C-alpha positions as CSV (number, residue, x, y, z in Angstrom):
1,M,5.9,-34.0,14.0
2,A,8.8,-36.0,12.1
3,V,7.8,-37.8,9.2
4,R,10.4,-39.9,7.1
5,R,10.2,-41.0,3.6
6,P,11.8,-44.1,2.6
7,V,10.1,-44.2,-0.4
8,D,9.0,-41.5,-2.9
9,G,9.1,-41.8,-6.7
10,E,7.0,-44.3,-9.2
11,V,6.9,-47.9,-8.3
12,R,6.1,-50.5,-10.8
13,V,2.9,-52.6,-10.3
14,H,1.4,-55.8,-12.1
15,Y,-2.0,-57.4,-11.9
16,R,-3.0,-53.8,-9.7
17,Q,-0.9,-55.2,-6.6
18,I,2.2,-54.1,-4.6
19,Y,3.2,-55.6,-0.9
20,V,4.8,-54.8,2.4
21,E,6.5,-57.9,3.6
22,S,8.4,-58.3,6.3
23,D,8.8,-62.4,7.4
24,P,11.9,-63.6,5.3
25,G,10.0,-67.1,5.4
26,S,7.1,-66.1,3.5
27,S,6.4,-65.9,0.2
28,G,4.3,-63.3,-0.3
29,P,0.7,-62.4,0.9
30,G,-2.0,-64.2,-1.4
31,L,-5.1,-62.2,-2.1
32,A,-7.7,-64.2,-0.5
33,E,-6.0,-64.5,2.6
34,A,-4.6,-61.1,2.8
35,F,-8.5,-59.9,2.6
36,A,-9.8,-62.8,4.6
37,G,-12.5,-61.4,7.3
38,Q,-11.9,-57.5,6.5
39,D,-14.7,-54.6,6.3
40,A,-12.2,-52.7,4.5
41,G,-10.6,-53.7,0.7
42,L,-7.3,-51.7,-0.7
43,C,-5.0,-52.5,2.1
44,G,-5.0,-56.6,3.0
45,A,-3.7,-56.7,6.9
46,A,-5.0,-60.3,7.8
47,I,-1.8,-61.8,6.9
48,P,0.3,-61.1,9.9
49,G,3.6,-59.1,9.2
50,A,2.4,-58.4,5.1
51,L,0.0,-55.7,3.9
52,F,-1.7,-56.5,0.6
53,L,-1.8,-53.4,-1.7
54,V,-4.4,-52.6,-4.6
55,T,-4.0,-50.4,-7.5
56,G,-6.2,-49.4,-10.2
57,L,-3.5,-49.2,-12.7
58,H,-3.3,-53.0,-13.5
59,T,0.6,-52.6,-15.3
60,G,2.9,-50.3,-15.4
61,S,4.4,-47.8,-13.1
62,V,2.2,-45.5,-10.0
63,R,3.1,-42.6,-7.7
64,F,4.0,-44.3,-4.2
65,T,4.7,-42.2,-1.3
66,V,5.8,-44.3,1.7
67,E,5.7,-42.0,5.2
68,V,6.3,-43.0,8.9
69,H,4.9,-40.6,11.3
70,D,5.4,-40.5,15.3
71,T,2.0,-39.4,15.3
72,E,-1.4,-40.0,14.0
73,P,-1.0,-37.3,10.5
74,S,-3.8,-35.7,9.6
75,L,-6.6,-36.3,6.5
76,D,-5.4,-34.8,3.2
77,P,-9.0,-34.1,1.3
78,V,-6.7,-34.4,-1.8
79,W,-7.2,-38.4,-1.5
80,E,-10.1,-39.8,-2.8
81,D,-10.0,-43.5,-1.4
82,I,-8.8,-44.0,2.2
83,V,-8.7,-46.9,4.4
84,E,-7.3,-48.1,7.6
85,V,-5.5,-51.0,8.8
86,S,-3.6,-52.7,12.0
87,F,0.0,-53.6,11.1
88,R,2.9,-55.6,12.7
89,P,5.9,-56.1,11.1
90,A,7.2,-59.7,11.6
91,S,11.0,-58.7,11.9
92,H,13.3,-56.1,11.7
93,R,13.3,-56.0,8.2
94,S,10.3,-54.3,6.5
95,R,10.2,-53.9,2.3
96,L,7.9,-52.2,0.1
97,V,8.1,-55.2,-2.6
98,Q,6.9,-55.2,-6.5
99,W,5.2,-58.3,-7.9
100,A,7.4,-61.3,-8.2
101,G,9.9,-59.2,-6.3
102,E,11.2,-57.5,-9.0
103,A,12.3,-54.5,-7.0
104,T,12.1,-53.8,-3.2
105,W,12.5,-50.8,-0.8
106,D,13.5,-51.0,2.7
107,L,11.2,-49.6,5.3
108,D,13.1,-49.6,8.3
109,L,10.3,-49.9,10.7
110,E,10.8,-51.4,14.1
111,E,8.8,-54.5,15.5
112,L,6.1,-52.7,16.9
113,D,2.0,-51.9,16.2
114,Y,1.3,-49.4,13.4
115,R,-1.3,-48.1,12.4
116,V,-1.6,-47.7,8.1
117,R,-3.3,-45.7,6.3
118,Y,-3.7,-46.2,2.4
119,C,-4.7,-43.2,0.6
120,A,-5.4,-43.7,-3.3
121,H,-6.1,-40.9,-5.8
122,G,-7.1,-41.4,-9.5
123,M,-8.1,-45.2,-9.4
124,D,-11.2,-45.3,-11.7
125,E,-8.8,-43.5,-14.3
126,G,-6.0,-46.3,-13.8
127,R,-8.6,-48.6,-14.1
128,G,-9.8,-47.6,-17.5
129,R,-6.4,-47.0,-18.7
130,D,-5.1,-50.5,-17.4
131,T,-1.6,-50.1,-18.8
132,R,0.9,-47.0,-18.7
133,L,3.7,-47.9,-21.1
134,P,6.8,-45.4,-21.1
135,G,6.6,-42.1,-21.6
136,E,3.3,-41.8,-20.6
137,P,1.6,-39.5,-17.9
138,L,1.1,-40.7,-14.6
139,V,-2.4,-41.8,-13.6
140,D,-3.1,-42.7,-10.4
141,R,-0.9,-42.3,-7.4
142,Y,-1.0,-43.9,-3.3
143,L,0.3,-42.9,-0.2
144,L,1.0,-45.3,2.4
145,Q,1.3,-43.6,6.0
146,L,2.4,-45.5,9.4
147,W,2.3,-44.5,12.9
148,P,3.0,-46.3,15.8
149,A,-0.6,-46.9,17.4
150,P,-1.8,-50.2,18.9
151,P,-4.3,-52.6,16.8
152,G,-7.1,-51.9,16.0
153,P,-10.9,-52.4,13.3
154,E,-10.0,-51.9,9.6
155,R,-12.2,-49.1,8.4
156,V,-12.8,-47.2,5.0
157,L,-12.4,-43.7,5.8
158,R,-12.9,-42.0,2.2
159,Q,-15.0,-43.8,-1.0
160,T,-14.9,-42.4,-4.3
161,A,-13.9,-44.7,-6.9
162,E,-16.1,-47.7,-8.4
163,I,-12.9,-50.1,-8.3
164,A,-12.6,-49.0,-4.4
165,A,-16.1,-50.1,-4.0
166,Y,-15.6,-53.3,-5.8
167,W,-12.6,-54.1,-3.8
168,H,-14.5,-53.1,0.0
169,D,-17.5,-55.5,-1.3
170,Y,-14.7,-58.2,-2.2
171,A,-13.5,-58.4,1.0
172,R,-16.4,-58.3,3.3
173,R,-17.8,-61.3,1.0
174,L,-14.4,-63.2,2.6
175,P,-14.9,-65.5,5.1
176,P,-12.7,-64.6,8.7
177,P,-9.1,-65.6,8.4
178,P,-8.0,-68.4,10.7
179,T,-7.2,-67.9,14.7
180,A,-3.9,-67.7,16.2
181,E,-4.9,-71.3,17.1
182,D,-6.1,-72.3,13.8
183,R,-2.7,-71.0,12.5
184,A,-0.6,-72.9,15.4
185,R,-2.5,-76.0,14.4
186,E,-2.0,-75.9,11.0
187,R,2.0,-75.4,11.8
188,R,1.7,-78.2,14.5
189,A,0.4,-80.4,11.8
190,Q,2.9,-79.4,9.0
191,D,5.9,-80.0,11.0
192,E,4.7,-83.5,12.3
193,A,4.2,-84.2,8.6
194,T,7.6,-83.0,7.6
195,R,8.9,-84.8,10.8
196,Q,7.3,-88.2,9.6
197,R,8.4,-87.4,5.9
198,R,12.0,-86.7,7.2
199,E,11.8,-89.9,9.6
200,A,10.9,-92.1,6.9
201,L,13.6,-91.3,4.4
202,E,16.0,-91.4,7.0
203,R,14.7,-95.1,7.7
204,W,14.8,-95.9,3.7
205,Q,18.7,-94.3,3.5
206,W,19.3,-97.0,6.4
207,G,17.7,-99.8,5.1
208,G,14.3,-99.7,6.8
209,T,15.4,-99.1,10.3
210,A,16.0,-95.6,12.4
211,P,19.8,-95.8,12.9
212,S,20.8,-95.2,16.5
213,D,22.8,-92.0,17.5
214,A,26.0,-93.9,17.6
215,L,25.3,-94.8,13.8
216,R,24.1,-91.2,12.5
217,G,27.6,-90.2,14.2
218,V,30.2,-92.8,13.2
219,G,30.8,-90.6,9.9
220,G,33.3,-92.4,7.1
221,N,32.2,-94.6,4.5
222,V,28.8,-96.3,6.6
223,R,26.5,-95.3,3.7
224,G,28.8,-97.0,1.6
225,L,28.3,-100.3,3.0
226,L,24.5,-99.7,3.8
227,A,24.0,-100.1,0.1
228,F,25.7,-103.6,0.2
229,D,24.5,-104.9,3.8
230,A,22.2,-102.7,5.7
231,P,21.5,-105.1,8.2
232,L,24.5,-106.1,8.7
233,V,25.6,-102.1,9.7
234,H,23.2,-102.4,12.3
235,A,24.0,-105.6,13.7
236,L,27.5,-104.2,14.0
237,E,26.1,-101.4,16.0
238,A,24.2,-103.7,18.3
239,A,27.1,-105.8,18.7
240,G,29.4,-103.8,21.0
241,P,33.3,-102.8,20.8
242,R,35.0,-106.0,21.3
243,I,33.1,-107.7,18.4
244,Q,33.4,-104.8,16.4
245,R,37.1,-104.7,16.6
246,Q,36.8,-108.4,16.1
247,V,35.1,-107.6,12.8
248,A,37.6,-104.8,11.5
249,L,40.8,-107.0,11.9
250,L,38.9,-109.9,10.6
251,A,37.9,-107.7,7.1
252,A,41.3,-106.0,6.9
253,R,43.3,-109.8,7.2
254,R,40.7,-111.1,4.6
255,A,41.6,-108.1,2.2
256,C,45.4,-108.2,2.3
257,T,45.2,-112.1,2.0
258,V,42.9,-111.8,-0.9
259,A,44.8,-109.5,-2.6
260,G,48.0,-111.4,-1.9
261,L,49.5,-108.6,0.5
262,A,49.1,-110.7,3.8
263,D,52.8,-112.1,3.6
264,L,54.8,-109.0,2.7
265,D,56.6,-108.2,5.8
266,W,55.4,-104.4,5.8
267,V,51.9,-105.3,5.6
268,A,52.3,-108.5,8.3
269,A,53.8,-105.8,10.4
270,A,50.6,-103.8,10.8
271,L,48.6,-106.8,11.1
272,T,50.6,-107.5,13.9
273,A,50.1,-104.1,15.4
274,L,46.1,-104.5,14.7
275,T,45.9,-107.4,16.6
276,D,47.9,-106.2,19.9
277,G,46.2,-103.0,19.3
278,R,48.5,-101.0,18.6
279,P,49.1,-97.9,16.1
280,L,49.8,-98.7,12.7
281,P,53.6,-98.9,11.8
282,P,55.3,-97.0,9.1
283,P,54.6,-96.7,5.9
284,F,51.1,-96.4,7.3
285,D,51.5,-93.7,9.3
286,D,51.1,-91.6,6.2
287,P,48.6,-92.6,3.0
288,A,51.1,-91.2,0.7
289,R,54.0,-93.1,1.8
290,M,51.7,-96.4,1.8
291,W,51.1,-95.9,-1.6
292,Q,54.7,-95.1,-2.5
293,A,55.6,-98.3,-0.6
294,L,52.9,-100.5,-2.6
295,A,54.6,-99.0,-6.3
296,S,57.9,-99.7,-5.0
297,D,57.5,-103.2,-4.2
298,P,58.3,-105.6,-7.1
299,R,57.1,-108.4,-4.7
300,A,53.6,-107.1,-4.5
301,P,51.2,-108.7,-7.0
302,R,49.7,-106.9,-9.5
303,R,45.8,-108.3,-9.7
304,T,42.9,-107.0,-10.9
305,V,39.5,-107.8,-9.7
306,G,36.2,-106.4,-10.8
307,P,34.1,-103.6,-9.6
308,A,32.3,-104.7,-6.4
309,M,28.6,-103.7,-7.0
310,P,25.6,-103.4,-4.5
311,P,22.6,-104.7,-4.8
312,E,19.6,-103.5,-7.5
313,N,17.2,-103.0,-4.4
314,S,19.3,-101.2,-1.8
315,S,19.4,-97.3,-1.6
316,S,22.7,-97.1,-3.5
317,T,22.7,-95.6,-6.9
318,G,24.5,-98.9,-7.9
319,T,28.0,-97.1,-8.3
320,P,30.7,-99.3,-7.6
321,I,33.2,-98.6,-4.6
322,S,36.4,-97.6,-4.5
323,S,38.6,-96.3,-0.9
324,T,40.7,-94.6,-3.4
325,P,41.6,-93.4,-7.0
326,V,43.3,-96.6,-8.3
327,P,45.0,-97.6,-11.3
328,T,42.5,-99.3,-13.8
329,E,43.7,-102.4,-16.1
330,E,40.2,-102.1,-18.3
331,P,38.2,-99.0,-19.6
332,G,34.6,-98.9,-19.7
333,P,32.0,-99.7,-17.2
334,S,32.9,-103.6,-16.5
335,R,36.9,-102.2,-15.7
336,R,38.8,-104.0,-13.3
337,V,41.1,-102.3,-10.6
338,S,44.0,-102.7,-8.9
339,Q,43.1,-105.3,-6.1
340,S,46.0,-103.9,-4.0
341,H,44.4,-100.4,-3.8
342,M,41.6,-102.1,-3.0
343,A,42.6,-103.7,-0.1
344,L,45.1,-101.4,1.7
345,P,42.3,-98.8,3.0
346,A,41.3,-101.8,5.0
347,L,44.4,-101.6,7.2
348,L,44.1,-98.0,7.6
349,G,40.1,-98.3,8.3
350,A,40.8,-101.1,11.0
351,A,42.8,-98.6,12.6
352,A,40.1,-95.9,13.3
353,L,39.9,-94.9,17.3
354,D,35.6,-95.6,17.2
355,P,35.8,-99.4,16.9
356,L,32.3,-99.0,15.0
357,R,33.7,-96.9,12.3
358,A,36.8,-99.2,12.4
359,S,34.5,-102.3,11.8
360,V,32.3,-100.4,9.1
361,E,35.5,-98.8,6.9
362,A,37.6,-102.4,7.0
363,V,34.4,-104.2,6.0
364,L,33.8,-101.9,3.3
365,A,37.1,-101.6,1.9
366,A,37.8,-105.4,1.8
367,V,34.2,-105.9,0.1
368,A,36.3,-103.5,-2.7
369,A,39.3,-105.8,-2.7
370,Y,36.8,-108.9,-3.1
371,G,35.2,-107.3,-5.9
372,E,32.6,-109.7,-7.3
373,D,33.0,-112.5,-4.8
374,H,32.3,-109.8,-1.8
375,Q,29.1,-111.9,-0.6
376,V,31.9,-114.5,0.5
377,L,33.0,-112.0,2.9
378,L,30.1,-110.3,3.8
379,E,29.2,-114.3,5.0
380,E,32.5,-114.6,7.2
381,V,31.5,-111.4,8.8
382,W,28.0,-112.2,9.5
383,S,29.1,-115.3,11.1
384,V,31.8,-113.5,14.1
385,V,28.7,-110.7,14.5
386,S,25.7,-113.7,15.1
387,G,28.3,-115.2,16.9
388,Q,28.2,-118.4,14.8
């Protein structure tokens, strides 16, 4: 008969417990749940995929051996207390685990039904010692044997220690564990509660209205615009591609106009390309070249604007928006920023292939270009969206 010993030596116990775990998503078996409905104590197997093993020693190291057999091993008379339970790993990763996960030993069990025999010697002596300090002699020792076998009832094969009798009585007084149907019902209820919380959070993040799939996937700075006017974001999505393109062009024009850039030839060419539905011309084909063009053009105004701040009742943190790192003219929380640097990204945003994204990106950049006066822009955008 083949036997494998994945654990054979001293292991440390705390609170008279050590575990076998196989469910990666589990936080470990609880005492009452593990023994619920059992006739035998010492080895709690009521939680699928886990075993709760009780020792006599409260704290310290005990001798502990795990054996995996091909067939049922014979009973050794040296063991004073013996119980048997059934066990099936919940995954391919079964481990012996110390309290709080301080140490683990891989057991390499297959995902099949096992019979488990838990044997103990010296439990009362371990209980009397309570704590074993380093260097002190071993008091109690344990053997955990597993072999393939169909599920069966738990059994007490041998009882000697008073503390073992206590744990058998404890298990028999517990109510039965939840049935598979009860567990499934509880999981469904938990899943539904999680879904509702997730949906409620998403509605709050999107201004009280659940987003469409198009909005969820639009990307870009959609959440930035949500902070300023969430209903406008939903209205833009509902307006359709034609209005979205119209809004994107309007926002780009207004941003460049308020920043004093619209009459510069290279900016005007970009606005004409947007109007005609063509790709943006140089230098807008490369953002780095665009910023170089702005920096090198002596005609470009050097205006500043205060940061645009979202309303206090929005889901935003209240951080001012900025389309790109820009020079600041004044230090501190009330700093003013380059209006030109706020405005030019509206052209890039308006050129996006997705009309919805183009409208969102362009409007948000224009909001930044307007700064403290951004509400004027949003009202004009609303008039286009609503057809007024």
